C-alpha positions in Angstrom: 34.8 24.7 -8.5 31.7 26.8 -8.1 30.4 26.7 -4.5 27.8 29.3 -5.1 24.4 28.1 -3.8 21.7 27.7 -6.5 19.3 30.6 -6.9 15.6 30.1 -5.7 14.6 29.8 -9.4 17.0 26.8 -9.9 15.9 24.9 -6.8 13.6 22.0 -7.6 10.1 21.8 -6.1 9.0 18.3 -5.2 5.5 16.7 -5.2 3.9 13.3 -5.5 1.8 12.6 -8.6 0.5 9.6 -10.5 3.0 6.8 -11.0 0.7 4.4 -12.8 -2.7 5.0 -14.2 -4.9 2.0 -15.2 -1.7 0.0 -15.2 0.3 2.3 -17.5 3.4 4.2 -16.5 2.4 7.8 -16.3 5.7 9.2 -17.7 5.4 6.9 -20.7 1.9 7.9 -21.6 1.3 10.4 -24.4 -0.5 13.6 -23.6 -3.5 12.4 -25.5 -3.6 9.2 -23.4 -3.5 11.2 -20.2 -6.3 13.5 -21.4 -8.4 10.5 -22.3 -8.1 9.0 -18.9 -8.7 12.3 -17.2 -11.8 12.9 -19.3 -13.2 9.5 -18.1 -13.4 10.9 -14.6 -16.0 13.5 -15.6 -18.5 10.9 -16.8 -21.3 9.7 -14.5 -21.0 6.2 -15.9 -17.7 5.9 -17.6 -16.5 2.9 -19.6 -13.9 1.8 -17.1 -10.7 0.2 -18.6 -9.8 -3.4 -17.7 -7.4 -3.9 -14.8 -4.1 -5.3 -16.2 -3.3 -7.0 -12.8 -6.5 -8.9 -12.2 -9.4 -10.1 -14.4 -12.2 -7.5 -14.7 -12.6 -3.8 -14.9 -10.7 -1.4 -12.6 -12.6 -1.1 -9.3 -10.6 1.8 -7.9 -12.2 5.3 -8.2 -9.9 7.3 -10.5 -7.9 4.3 -11.7 -4.6 5.4 -10.0 -2.5 2.4 -9.1 0.6 4.1 -7.6 2.3 7.4 -6.9 5.8 8.6 -7.5 7.7 11.8 -6.8 8.2 14.5 -9.4 10.3 17.7 -9.5 9.9 21.1 -11.2 12.5 23.8 -11.7 10.7 27.0 -10.9 12.6 29.2 -13.3 12.2 27.0 -16.4 9.1 25.1 -15.5 10.8 21.9 -16.5 9.1 18.8 -14.9 10.8 15.4 -14.5 10.8 12.5 -12.1 12.5 13.3 -8.8 16.3 12.8 -9.3 16.7 12.1 -5.6 14.7 8.9 -6.2 11.3 8.3 -7.6 10.2 4.8 -6.4 6.7 3.5 -7.1 4.4 3.8 -4.0 1.5 1.3 -4.2 -1.8 2.9 -3.4 -4.1 0.2 -4.9 -3.8 -3.3 -3.4 -4.7 -5.0 -6.7 -1.4 -3.6 -8.1 0.4 -6.3 -6.1 -1.5 -9.0 -8.2 0.7 -8.5 -11.3 1.2 -11.9 -13.0 0.4 -13.7 -9.7 4.1 -13.4 -8.7 3.4 -12.7 -5.0 1.4 -15.9 -4.7 4.1 -18.1 -6.3 6.7 -16.5 -4.1 4.6 -17.0 -0.9 3.8 -20.6 -1.9 7.4 -21.4 -2.4 8.6 -19.9 0.9 5.7 -20.6 3.3 4.0 -23.7 1.9 7.1 -25.2 0.1 4.8 -26.2 -2.7 4.5 -24.6 -6.2 1.0 -25.9 -6.7 -0.8 -23.7 -4.2 -3.6 -21.5 -5.5 -5.1 -18.3 -4.2 -8.8 -18.6 -3.5 -9.6 -14.9 -2.7 -11.1 -13.3 0.4 -12.5 -15.6 3.1 -14.6 -14.4 6.1 -12.7 -14.9 9.3 -14.6 -13.7 12.3 -18.1 -14.7 13.4 -20.3 -12.0 14.9 -21.4 -12.8 18.5 -24.8 -11.8 20.0 -24.7 -8.2 21.4 -25.4 -7.3 25.0 -28.4 -5.3 23.8 -29.9 -2.2 25.2 -32.0 0.8 24.0 -31.7 1.1 20.2 -29.5 -2.0 19.9 -30.5 -5.0 17.9 -29.3 -8.4 18.9 -28.8 -10.7 15.9 -30.9 -13.8 15.9 -27.9 -15.9 14.7 -24.2 -15.2 14.4 -23.0 -14.1 11.0 -19.5 -13.8 9.6 -17.7 -10.5 9.7 -14.1 -9.6 9.0 -12.1 -11.1 6.1 -8.6 -12.3 5.3 -7.4 -10.8 2.0 -6.5 -14.1 0.5 -5.9 -17.7 1.3 -3.2 -19.8 -0.4 -4.1 -23.5 -0.4 -2.5 -26.6 -1.8 -5.3 -28.4 -3.7 -6.3 -31.9 -2.6 -4.0 -31.6 0.5 -5.1 -33.7 3.5 -5.1 -32.2 6.0 -5.5 -28.8 4.3 -2.1 -27.1 3.7 -2.6 -23.3 3.6 -1.6 -19.9 4.8 -3.2 -16.5 5.1 -2.2 -13.5 3.1 -2.7 -9.8 3.9 -2.0 -7.2 1.3 -1.4 -3.6 2.3 -1.1 -0.6 0.0 -0.5 2.9 1.3 -3.2 5.6 1.7 -2.3 9.1 0.7 -3.2 12.4 2.4 -3.7 15.7 0.7 -6.0 17.2 -1.9 -8.5 15.0 -3.9 -7.0 13.4 -7.0 -9.8 14.9 -9.1 -8.0 18.2 -8.9 -5.0 16.6 -10.6 -7.2 15.1 -13.3 -8.3 18.7 -14.0 -4.7 19.9 -14.2 -3.9 17.1 -16.7 -6.8 18.2 -19.0 -5.5 21.8 -18.9 -1.9 20.9 -19.5 -2.3 20.3 -23.2 0.8 18.9 -24.9 3.3 20.8 -22.8 5.0 17.7 -21.2 4.6 16.2 -17.8 2.0 18.1 -15.7 3.3 19.1 -12.3 0.7 18.6 -9.4 -0.5 22.0 -8.2 -1.4 20.5 -4.8 0.6 18.5 -2.3 -0.1 14.9 -1.6 2.0 12.3 0.2 1.9 8.6 1.1 0.4 8.4 4.6 2.2 5.5 6.3 1.1 6.5 9.7 -2.6 5.9 8.8 -1.8 2.8 6.7 0.5 1.0 9.2 -0.7 1.4 12.8 -4.3 2.4 12.1 -5.2 -0.2 9.4 -2.7 -3.0 9.1 -1.8 -3.4 12.8 -5.3 -4.2 14.0 -5.7 -6.7 11.2 -2.6 -8.6 12.5 -3.6 -8.3 16.2 -7.0 -9.8 15.5 -6.1 -12.6 13.1 -2.5 -13.7 13.9 -3.1 -15.1 17.4 -5.8 -17.5 16.2 -3.7 -18.5 13.1 -0.7 -19.2 15.3 -2.8 -21.5 17.6 -3.8 -23.4 14.5 -0.2 -23.7 13.4 -0.7 -21.4 10.4 1.4 -18.5 9.1 0.4 -15.0 8.1 2.1 -13.6 5.0 2.0 -9.8 4.6 2.7 -8.1 1.3 4.0 -4.5 1.2 6.3 -2.5 -1.1 9.8 -1.5 -0.2 8.8 2.1 0.7 6.1 0.9 3.1 8.6 -1.4 4.8 11.2 1.3 5.1 8.7 3.6 6.8 8.3 1.0 9.6 10.3 0.9 12.8 13.2 -1.5 13.3 12.1 -5.1 13.3 13.6 -8.0 15.2 13.6 -11.0 12.8 13.8 -14.7 13.5 16.0 -17.0 11.6 13.5 -19.6 10.4 9.9 -19.8 9.2 9.1 -22.3 12.0 9.8 -19.6 14.6 7.7 -16.8 13.1 4.1 -15.7 13.3 4.3 -13.2 10.4 6.3 -13.5 7.2 6.8 -10.1 5.5 7.1 -10.2 1.7 8.6 -6.9 0.5 8.3 -6.2 -3.2 10.0 -3.7 -5.4 9.3 -2.3 -8.9 11.6 -2.1 -11.9 11.1 0.0 -15.0 11.5 -2.3 -18.1 11.1 -0.4 -21.3 7.8 1.4 -21.2 6.4 -0.9 -18.4 6.8 -1.1 -14.7 7.3 -4.7 -13.4 6.8 -6.0 -9.9 9.8 -7.9 -8.6 10.6 -10.0 -5.6 12.4 -8.1 -2.9 13.1 -9.7 0.5 11.4 -11.9 3.0 11.5 -11.2 6.8 10.3 -13.7 9.4 9.2 -12.2 12.7 6.9 -12.4 15.6 3.5 -10.7 16.0 4.9 -8.6 18.9 7.9 -7.4 16.8 5.5 -6.7 13.9 3.2 -4.6 16.0 6.2 -2.6 17.5 7.5 -2.0 14.0 4.2 -0.8 12.7 3.8 1.7 15.6 7.3 2.9 15.0 7.5 4.8 18.3 7.8 4.3 22.0 6.1 6.0 25.0 8.2 8.6 26.9 8.8 8.5 30.6 6.1 9.9 32.8 8.3 12.8 33.9 9.1 13.7 30.3 5.4 13.5 29.3 4.4 15.7 32.2 7.0 18.3 31.1 4.9 18.6 27.9 1.8 19.1 29.9 3.4 21.9 32.0 4.6 23.5 28.8 1.1 23.6 27.5 -0.2 25.1 30.7 2.3 28.0 30.5 2.0 28.6 26.8 
């Protein structure tokens, strides 16, 4: 058995790149298809491809639906998907809309009715008059602000039988994707292009900074109304959260988490049902924060260390 460590030239380098582009699996696209989509990004008014997940043209700048991890062997330059695991990381919320599967799933679990339909975004909060002051305008009448991503409702139900749906993709941090488009144009027909710049899914921005306030604002009112909040995320987003205390039954929960996964089927990538977790708002918030404050003494040790550094 050879226990000799691999040389630096044999060790893989890992970076996140495009997983799906305008709904197509990046690794299954031809070099010509990749160049065609990359060239689109240089036009002031490009002819934007149709979104395969929802009617209408793609609305997302650049058309990237998801990211995945790639590896490159430095010595040979060989690029492939990350052999440690290269799951699909959703960065466009519309990606979750594939075939309406999430809505059928939520309808079956939360509403116990297969006839429920999604009606789209609905304004939730109403603006209140401002206190006013120098340079501040007080609205003459309240107007609606803030939205729930989607409402699932059973048609003709009396009283209305519905639930709220929030959909959360992950933001990414790192260099602008336009640089990667340029790399794709320059790659020619030499196989998968390896990203020259580092990017990564930014769960810390997506979870506590974006999703958590949405739940804190909306869920208390929904709970008073006797309604549930369904939250859709992918499996990597959910794994990046802190431990969550679940409850055994829908009736005891404030938030129902619907965790999707992706499966590569031939040349396509299909959204699949994963698992459902029922939990309270408090447990959801703690899980999204994924951290706890230290003791005062421990925190003050950090302050003293800064003073002496």
